[in-house]
C-alpha positions as CSV (number, residue, x, y, z in Angstrom):
1,M,114.6,86.9,82.5
2,T,117.5,89.1,84.2
3,D,117.1,92.7,85.1
4,T,119.9,95.2,85.8
5,L,118.3,95.8,89.3
6,F,118.5,92.0,90.0
7,P,121.5,90.5,88.0
8,N,121.6,87.1,90.0
9,P,119.2,84.8,91.6
10,I,118.2,85.8,95.0
11,A,118.5,83.1,97.9
12,H,115.5,83.4,100.3
13,R,116.7,83.9,103.7
14,G,120.0,83.2,102.6
15,L,121.5,79.8,101.3
16,H,120.1,77.6,104.0
17,D,119.5,73.9,104.6
18,R,118.1,73.3,108.0
19,A,119.0,69.1,107.7
20,K,122.7,70.3,107.0
21,G,122.7,72.7,110.1
22,V,122.6,75.8,108.0
23,I,119.6,77.9,109.2
24,E,117.5,80.6,107.4
25,N,118.4,84.1,108.1
26,S,121.7,83.0,109.8
27,S,125.1,84.2,109.1
28,S,126.2,80.9,107.8
29,A,123.4,80.9,105.4
30,F,124.0,84.4,104.3
31,E,127.7,83.8,103.8
32,A,126.9,80.6,101.6
33,A,124.8,82.8,99.4
34,V,127.7,85.1,98.9
35,A,130.2,82.3,98.2
36,G,127.6,80.9,95.7
37,G,127.4,84.2,93.7
38,F,123.8,84.9,94.7
39,A,121.9,87.9,96.0
40,I,120.1,87.7,99.3
41,E,116.6,88.1,100.6
42,C,116.2,88.7,104.4
43,D,113.5,89.6,106.9
44,V,113.8,92.5,109.4
45,Q,111.8,92.6,112.8
46,I,112.0,95.1,115.6
47,T,112.7,94.1,119.3
48,S,111.0,95.6,122.3
49,D,114.1,98.0,122.8
50,G,113.8,99.4,119.2
51,V,116.8,97.5,117.7
52,P,116.2,95.9,114.3
53,V,117.0,92.2,113.8
54,V,117.0,89.7,111.0
55,F,114.4,87.2,111.6
56,H,111.3,85.9,109.7
57,D,108.8,84.8,112.4
58,D,106.7,87.0,114.5
59,D,107.2,84.6,117.5
60,M,110.5,82.6,118.5
61,K,109.1,79.0,118.9
62,R,109.8,77.6,115.5
63,L,113.6,78.6,115.2
64,L,114.5,79.3,118.8
65,G,112.4,77.1,120.9
66,E,111.4,79.8,123.1
67,E,107.9,81.4,123.9
68,G,106.8,84.9,123.1
69,A,107.1,87.5,120.2
70,V,110.0,89.2,118.8
71,A,108.6,92.4,119.5
72,D,108.3,91.7,123.3
73,T,112.0,90.5,123.6
74,T,115.0,92.8,124.0
75,A,117.7,92.7,121.3
76,A,120.5,91.4,123.8
77,E,118.3,88.6,124.7
78,F,117.2,87.8,121.3
79,S,120.7,88.0,119.7
80,T,122.3,85.7,122.1
81,T,119.7,82.7,122.0
82,P,121.1,80.1,119.4
83,L,119.1,79.0,116.3
84,L,117.6,75.6,117.0
85,D,119.8,73.0,114.7
86,S,122.6,75.5,113.9
87,A,125.8,73.7,113.1
88,A,127.7,76.7,113.8
89,G,126.0,77.8,116.9
90,D,124.4,80.9,115.0
91,C,122.3,83.3,116.8
92,P,119.7,85.7,115.2
93,Q,121.9,88.9,114.1
94,K,121.3,92.3,114.7
95,F,120.4,94.1,111.5
96,A,123.6,96.1,111.9
97,D,125.7,93.1,112.4
98,F,124.1,91.7,109.1
99,L,125.2,94.8,107.2
100,A,128.7,94.5,108.5
101,Q,128.9,91.1,107.6
102,I,127.7,91.4,104.1
103,A,129.7,94.7,103.8
104,G,128.4,95.3,99.9
105,R,129.5,91.8,98.5
106,T,126.2,91.3,97.1
107,L,122.7,92.7,96.6
108,L,120.4,92.8,99.3
109,Q,116.5,92.3,99.2
110,I,115.4,93.2,102.7
111,E,112.0,92.7,103.6
112,L,110.2,94.7,106.4
113,K,107.8,92.7,108.4
114,H,104.4,93.8,109.1
115,Q,104.1,95.3,112.5
116,R,101.1,95.0,114.9
117,D,100.8,98.7,115.4
118,A,101.8,102.1,113.9
119,H,104.4,102.6,116.4
120,G,106.1,99.4,115.5
121,T,105.8,100.3,112.0
122,Q,107.5,103.7,112.4
123,L,110.1,102.4,114.5
124,L,111.2,99.7,112.1
125,A,111.2,102.0,109.0
126,R,113.1,104.6,110.9
127,S,115.8,102.2,112.4
128,V,116.3,100.4,109.1
129,A,116.5,103.7,107.1
130,E,119.1,105.3,109.5
131,L,121.3,102.2,109.3
132,L,121.2,101.8,105.5
133,K,122.3,105.6,105.2
134,S,125.8,104.6,106.1
135,Y,125.9,101.2,104.1
136,E,127.7,100.8,101.0
137,G,126.6,98.4,98.7
138,P,123.5,97.5,96.5
139,V,120.4,97.1,98.4
140,T,116.6,97.3,98.0
141,V,113.8,97.4,100.6
142,E,110.5,95.5,100.3
143,S,107.3,94.9,102.2
144,F,103.8,93.4,101.9
145,D,102.9,96.5,104.0
146,P,102.3,99.8,101.9
147,N,102.6,101.7,105.0
148,L,106.3,100.6,105.5
149,L,107.1,101.5,102.0
150,T,105.7,104.8,102.4
151,A,107.3,105.3,105.9
152,I,111.0,104.2,105.1
153,R,110.9,106.7,102.0
154,Q,109.8,109.5,104.5
155,F,112.8,108.5,106.6
156,G,115.3,109.2,104.0
157,F,115.6,105.8,102.2
158,T,116.3,106.7,98.5
159,G,117.0,103.2,97.1
160,P,114.8,101.0,95.3
161,R,111.5,100.0,97.3
162,G,109.4,97.0,96.4
163,I,105.7,95.9,97.1
164,I,105.4,92.0,98.0
165,T,102.1,90.7,96.8
166,Y,100.1,87.7,95.7
167,D,96.4,87.1,94.7
168,Y,95.0,87.6,98.2
169,E,92.7,84.8,97.9
170,Q,94.9,82.6,100.4
171,I,92.3,82.1,103.2
172,D,95.0,81.4,105.9
173,W,97.0,84.3,104.8
174,D,94.1,87.0,104.7
175,T,92.5,86.5,108.1
176,H,93.3,90.0,109.2
177,L,92.3,91.8,106.1
178,T,88.8,93.1,104.8
179,E,87.6,92.3,101.3
180,Q,88.2,96.1,100.5
181,Q,91.9,95.9,101.7
182,R,92.5,92.6,99.8
183,Y,91.1,94.3,96.6
184,T,93.6,97.3,97.2
185,L,96.4,95.1,97.7
186,R,95.8,92.7,94.9
187,H,95.3,95.4,92.3
188,L,98.4,97.5,93.7
189,L,95.9,100.6,94.2
190,H,98.4,102.0,96.7
191,W,100.7,103.3,94.0
192,H,100.0,107.0,94.6
193,E,101.1,106.6,98.2
194,T,103.9,103.8,97.8
195,Q,105.4,104.8,94.4
196,F,107.1,101.3,94.4
197,D,110.1,100.6,92.0
198,F,109.5,96.8,91.8
199,I,107.3,94.1,92.5
200,S,108.1,90.8,94.3
201,C,105.2,88.4,93.4
202,H,104.2,85.0,94.6
203,D,104.9,82.8,91.5
204,K,101.2,81.4,91.5
205,A,100.0,85.3,90.9
206,L,102.3,86.5,88.1
207,Q,99.7,86.7,85.5
208,L,97.6,88.9,87.6
209,P,96.5,92.0,85.5
210,A,98.3,94.3,87.9
211,I,101.7,92.7,87.7
212,T,101.3,92.3,83.9
213,F,100.3,96.1,83.7
214,W,103.3,97.4,85.6
215,R,106.0,95.0,84.4
216,A,104.9,96.2,80.9
217,L,105.6,99.8,82.2
218,G,109.2,98.7,83.1
219,K,108.9,97.8,86.9
220,P,110.9,94.7,87.5
221,V,109.2,91.7,89.0
222,T,110.9,89.1,91.1
223,A,109.1,85.9,91.9
224,W,108.9,84.0,95.2
225,T,109.3,81.4,96.2
226,I,110.9,79.2,93.5
227,R,111.8,75.7,94.6
228,S,112.7,73.7,91.7
229,H,114.3,74.2,88.2
230,A,110.6,73.5,86.8
231,E,109.0,76.2,88.8
232,A,112.0,78.6,87.6
233,D,111.2,77.4,83.8
234,A,107.3,78.1,84.4
235,A,107.9,81.6,86.0
236,A,110.7,82.9,83.4
237,P,108.3,84.3,80.9
238,F,106.5,86.5,83.7
239,V,109.5,87.7,85.6
240,D,112.9,89.4,85.6
241,Q,114.4,87.4,88.7
242,I,113.9,84.4,91.0
243,V,113.9,84.2,94.8
244,F,114.7,80.7,95.5
245,E,115.4,77.9,98.0
246,G,115.9,74.4,98.1
247,F,117.8,73.8,94.9
248,T,120.7,75.7,93.0
249,P,119.7,77.8,90.0
250,A,121.8,78.7,87.1
251,K,123.4,82.0,87.7
252,S,122.0,83.5,84.5
253,A,118.1,82.6,86.0
């Protein structure tokens, strides 16, 4: 199930455990992933002053206990607000600080989060591409949004780019999409624009025809989010690597 692009299992938002004070997408979670010999998946948003930061949610309530959106907050304010329940007192990192922490010690699978308008999309893609130009280490970039994959290539990122996908039949996830958009995304019909190098697929959608087709043509597939050995075993015939949390997979997973 291994692939040369993704030789080790990928720790989803780092090797985190909130019950133990290690918060997702924190410096402590990333350090634990490196120590465990795993690759790192992380999320990147853009602040109101155009600084990329490592954070999953659009808003700050769940992880920072603050009202408001990341996109409406300055990087200085955002990166000095402690993450709730962090035993180490971690704050969200600026993307530049995250890259300095990892410094090439493990593979990065960086998710560019969907932005609310075209300006945010361009700003996020450009700022991440600029920082990655001087980064020395294995790195991949991925997104649910085909526009972000196209934009980061246009801004000079030459590394592997991946499309994140699923069956687009999850009602709670799809409210902002038209039926035509869901069809295009489900069947990866944006290929001519995105020219993705790999696919990151929801583990319940691995047997979609488009996933089977592109994997047969040599595109590596990673599965998200695997939460047990049983789920890893079920995904194994259809993927080249797993994105995991909540358990410790074998290094050869």
